[in-house]
N, C-alpha and C positions, 0 to 999 in steps of 0.2 A: 599400357598393359601392366605397369608396375606398381600403379596406384590401386588399392584395394577399391573394388566396386561395392555400390550400397547393397544391403541386404534387402531392400525394398523391391529389387528386380532380377530377374536372372541373367546370368552372363550370356552373351550373344556373340556370335561370330563377328557382327558388326562392330563389336567394341575391340576388336583385334585388327581389323583392316576395314577401311574405307568401303571397299567395293563389295564386300558381303558376298553372298551366294544365294542361289535360288534353292528352296526345299524340296526334295524328292519324296513322293508318297512311299509308303512302307512296301508295298506291292512292286514297285518298278525300282527299288533301292538295291536289291540284290543284283539286279541286272544291270545297272548303272556301275556298281562296284567291280563286276567282273568286265564289264565291256568298255570301260575306260581305255583310251589309247588303242581301241582295236584297229584302227586305220593305220598306226605306225607299227604295232608290235610284229605284225605279221609281213612287213615290208624289209625282206632282208638286207637289200642294197642299202636303203635309208639307214638301218640300223648301224651298218658296218660303217657308213658315212659319219654318223653322228657320235658314235661312242668315242673315238679320239678327241672329238671336240668336248666331249663332257669332262674326259679325264683331265685335259689341259685346263678347262674351267675349275675343277677341283683344285689342281695345282695352283692356278692363279689367285684363288680365293684363301687359300691356307687350309685346305681340308686334307690335313697331312698327319701322318703317323711315321715314327723311325721304324726302321727294319727290324726284324726277328735276329737277323745275323749280327746287328750292331745296336741294341737297344737303347745304348747311352751315348750315341754321336749323332748330331745332326747334318754332318756333310754328305751323307747319302740318305734321303728319305723317300717315302712314297705317299702316295694318295691314299687316305682312309677308304675303305670299301663304301660303295653307296648304289643305290639304284640308279639306273638309267633315267627313269620318268618316276615323277611323284605318285604317291599311290593314294587311292580313294579313302576319304575318311566322312562319315555320315556327320553333319553339321550338328544334330542335336546331340550326337555322344560326344563330340569335342567341347560343345558347351557344357554338358554335364561334368565332364572331367575337369574343365577350369572350375565351374562353380563349387564344387566340393573340395577343392584343394586347401582352402583357407580352414576348413573344418578338420582335414587330415592334419594340417599343421597343429590345431588346437588340441586335436586327441593324441599326436606323438608327444606334444608338451605335457598333457595331462598324465600320460601314461609314465613318463621319466620322473614326474615327481611323486608318484604313487608307489611309496617302497612296498607297503603290503600287497599291492596287485602283483609287482615285480617277483616279490619273494614267493607268492603263493603260486603264480603261473609257471615260474620256471623251477619250481622244487624239484620236480622227477627230472627235468631236462638236464639239470648240472649233475646229476647222479652218473649220468651215462654218457655226457657230451664234454669232454676235456676242454675244448676250447670254450664253449659257453661258461663252463664252471671257472675258468680261468677269468674271463672277464667278470664274472660274478663276485669272485673273491676280491678282486680289486674295488670293484664297487661298495661292497661292504665294508673293507678296509677304510676307503675314503670316507664314507657316511659315519663310520667309529670315530675317526680322527676330527671329522667337522669339515662339511664343504666349505673352501675358501673362495670358490668360484661365485661372483654375484650376477653376472651378466652370461646369458645363455643364448647361443645361436644354434638355430636349427636349418639344415640345407637338405631338403627331403627331396625324393622323387618317387611319385605313385604312379606304379604300371599297370596297364590295362590292356585287354584283349575284347574284340567286339564277337560277343557269343551269339551266335545263330540258333535258337531253340526250334522245337519241331515245327512251329508256325513261320519260320523263316524270318521273324522280326529281331533285329539285332539289339543288344543290351551291353551296356558298358559293364565289364566285371574285372575287378581289381585282381591282378596276379599276385603283387606284393608292393611293400613300400621300401624304399632304400633310404636309411638313415645314417650311412656313411658312404663318403667316397662317391656320392651320385655323379656319375661321370657324363661325358658327351655334351654338356651344356654350351660347351666352347664352340666344338666343331658343328653342332647343329645349328649354331647361330650363322655359320658360312654356308651350310649346305643349300639353303632357300636360294640363295644367288646362283648357285651351280644349276639348279633345276629351272629356274627364270632362264638363263642362258640357253639351256636345251630346248625349251619350249618356243623361245623367240627363234631359233636358228630351224626348228621344224616347222616354222611358219603358223604358231598358235600364240601370238602376242597377247590375246584377251584372257587365254588361259593362264598365261605366264604373270599377268597382273593380278590375278586371283589369288596367288599364293600368298599365305599369311607372313607378315612380318613377324621375325621371331628371334628374340636375343636373349636367351637365359643366362650367359656369362655376365652382362650387364646387371642383371637383377640379383644374381649370386654375390657379385662383388659387392652390390648396394647392402647386402646384409651384412657381409664381412665387414665393409667399412664402417657401418653403423655400430656394430659390436667393439670394433676398434676405436671409435670415438668415445663410447661409454665406457670403456676401460679407463680412459681418463689420462694418458700419456702420449703427446704427440711426438715423442721420440722413440716409443716403443715400435716394432715390426709385427708384421704378420708372417708367420711361419708355415709354409706349406710343407707337411710332413708327406715324403715320397718314397717310393719303391726302390729297390736297388736298380731293378732294370725298368727304365722310363720310357717305354715305347709312345704312351699316349701323352706326352710331354706338351704337344701343342694345343692340346684341349685345355690342359691347365694355364697354359701361357695366355689364353684368351681371357680368362678370369684375371689373371696376374697383372695383364697389361691394364685392364680397367683399373685396379687398385693404383698402379703408378701413375695412371692420368688423374687420380685423385690426390697426389703427392704422399701416398702411404707406401712406405718401403716394404719390400717383399724378399724374404730369405728362401731358400729351399734345403732342407735337412732331413736326413735318413734316421730312423731307430738308432743306428750305430753312432751317429753324431751326437744324438741327445746324451745317449750312455756315456760317451767319453769325454762330451766337453760341457755338457747344460749342468746348471745348478739351481737351488732355489734360496733366496736369501732369508732373512728372518721374518718378513712378511709374506713369505710364500710367492714371492715373484719369481719367474723364470728368466734365467739369462743363459744366453749360449753366445759364443766367440764375442765377448763384450757387448751384446745387444739385449735389451729387455724384449720379451715377446709378449705381445698384446693378445694376439689371435693364434692357435694352433688350428690349420685347416687340414683335416686328415685326408690324404689320397692313397693311403695304405692303411693296414692294419685291420682288415675285415674278414680275412682268411687265417687259418691256422699257421700256413707256410710262412706268413708275414713275421712269425714270433720265434726266436730262441730263447734262452733264460735271459740274456742281456736285453733283449727288446721287451719282455715283459717288465724287466726292471725300469727301464726307459720309460713303458707306458704309465706305470704306478707313478713316477716323477712327474710326468705330465697332468696326471689326474689329481695329485696332491697341490699343483701349483694354482695360482690366482688366476692364471691365463684363460681367455674364453676359448674352451674347446669345442670345436665342430666336427663330429659331436663329442658331449662329454660321455662317459661311459653309460650312465643310465640311459641316454638317447639311443646309443647303439643298441643296449639291449631292447629297447622298446622297438626295434625294427626287427626283431628274431619271428622266425615263423610261428614259433609256440605262441607269442604273444598274438600274431595276426588271427591265429585259429582261436584263442582264448576271447577275443574281442568280437567274435562272430557269435558267442553265445547269446541267448535270449536274455535281454535285460542287462547285459553287461554295459553296452554304451551309454545306457541311462544312468548307471552308477558313476560312471566316469564324467560324463558331461552333463552336469545339474542343469535343469531349467533351459535347456536348448534343444526342445523337441525338433525343430528344423533341421538342426545339423544332425541328429540322430537319424532321423529319416532320409537324408541326403546320403549319409555315410552308409547305412545299411543296404539301399538300394544298389550299391556298388559292389556288396559282397557276394561271392559265390559260397558253394558248399566247402566247409572247412571241418575236419573232424580229428578228435583226439586219438592218440593210440596208448592211452594210460592202461596200466595194468588192472583194468577194471571190466565189467561187464559191457558197458558200451565200447571200450577199447577193443575187447574180444570180437564184438559184433562187426567192427568197422574192419578188422583184419580178416574175418572170414568174407567179408562183402568183397574186399578188394582182391582177395586171392580168386574168387569165383568169377570175378568181372574186372579183371586188372585194366581193361583199355576204357573203363568208366573214370579212372582215378589218375593222379599225379602224385608220386610220394615224394616228399620234399623235407631235406635234412634242415639243420640250423645254419645254413651256408649262404654267403653272397658271393658274387662275381660271376655267376652264369655257369651252366654244364653240371649242376650238381643234381638235378631232378631224375627221378626215375619213372619209366612208362613201360606199359605192356608187360612182355615175357619178363623183362629184367626186374620190375616192380613186383611181380608175382614170386620170382625166386627169391629176392631179399626178403619179403615178407615171410615166405614159408620157413626161411633159414632163422628168423628171429622171431616168430610169432609167440614163442612161449619164453622169450626172454625182455628184460626191462631195457635193453638196447632200442627196443622199438619206441620207446618214449622219448627218443632224439628226432623223431620224425613227426610229421603230421600228414594227413591226406588231405587233397583238395580234388574237387570235382574237376573232370577235364573238359576245358572249355573247346567249343566247334567254332572256329573263325572260318570265314568264307575266303578260299583261295582266289587269288587274282593273278594274271600274268605278269611278269616284268622281267628285265634283263639285271643281273646282280653283277656290278664291275668291280672286280678284284685284279689287283697287280698279279701278273703272271698267270693268269687263269683264261680259260677259252670263253669266248663271247657265247652265250647259249640262254635260250629263253628258258624261265623257270615258272613252275608254280608257286606262290609266295603267300604268306600270311605276316600281318603287321602287329605291332605292339606299341601302344601309345603310351609316353611318359609325360606327366605334368610337373615341373619343377615348382617347390614351393620354398619359401625362406620366412623364417620368424624369428624375432629377436625379444628376448624377455630380460628385463631388469628386476631383481627381486620378485616380486609377484606382479608386476606390471608387464604386460605384453605390448611393446612398443611398436613392433612392426609384425605383419602378418598379410602376405602376399603371394599370388601364383606370379611366376615370372617367365613363363615359356613352356615350350614342349618338346618333346623328341620323339620322333617315329622312327622305329627301326623295322627292318623287314628280314626275313629269311625263307629260303626254300622248304617246302613242307615236309621234304625227308629229313630235316634236322628238327628232332624234337625239343631241344633245349640249347641255350646259349646265345650269348650277345655278341656284341661287336667286339668286344675285348677278347673273348673267347674264340674268336675267328669263326663265327657262324652267322650272326645277323650283319646287315649292312645300314647305313645311314639313309635316311630317306625324307621326305618332305610331304606333309598332308595336301592332298586335293580336295577341298571340301565341296561335298555334294549334298 
């Protein structure tokens, strides 16, 4: 799955797992999605017996997180939340998500290199959103001084939901693309084995054998390793830039261990460490604690709370350096919601992806309705529409990390408050998608075992490496399925709402 597939044919599920799966017609797909595991889900005694086995399997496989009470110690840990049973995913939509990922990699890279596009797109946002403005200030300063970085590494995750229109036909629609700290590539690499164990215990070995092999952590490490190699110093290290509270350390360790297997040394540092101990030499090479840093892999730095004055100074130092930043600040800006909205405008993809009509068509097929809230006639129209029918839309700020979007009554109240203010330009509107709920059990430590109506979100990890003008790597490297109860409108695993899942392809 790590090798790029030829453009001459579509990606198929058979490329990912030898057993493949049978396709289900559109008319019966909705029934299959909701009826999966029907014989198990309503057998209370069976559920009570298998749930502890599932939890033990998660612990055995290393699907772990540190606790909220002690996020920086591993002597007391718990399992990361996950579904008891894998969730149904339409084969055609999984194939589509994989086949378009390399195009999204190309698009992110093109946007990050297009200064004019970024400046024009974010012009109004940086006037009202302090966080984006600070990122943009560093971006402009580094451009003015001259970019010293020559190797560029992108680790993206494009997230989708299965949108069921009025005719009941599911469509793959992009929710967002994450260009910084795209997480859970490590833990999802281990979740499949947990669900295989559960299905085998339930007497479903045939179904267990159909679960797709999935190891994003290996593919992510492959990209980091390539960037490290092209940096050109076998004495240099990879530095994971990590948060003060590190609950999700085991997800990162999965990637880290893959690098150690390649004899690439890894260190873990915080912004505070960079500010206090790091320096640049005359060639803009980054050094910290006596080590030269070849690659900086950001697992923090994506939300305002990650920064104070010293941390912003540390970020500027990192961006000035010759080290390969993943992402560099231009690529982080390329992942903003405002950029996502602007890319959906007619003709915009054609401008950015010259002579790539197939890529444009594949990308546009995944877009849903995205709308600007600029201080103009178009923006006024969209504000009025959203206030009149708030359940039709999602209001999205320029934030990552989950739990930031606004829906329904809250959306209406916020828009009414800022409808005549330029503050509204720091948001975009998106059509609210309509996924099909299905039943499952969400296993969380210290939570009661109960059946829930759930919806899922599919993410595809992509990795690319560019040296100068040459794209030397462009791959899709695995998937992440997250599931949450329908009463929660927003939020991911790290936010405590969604749980890890495994696709059961139908």
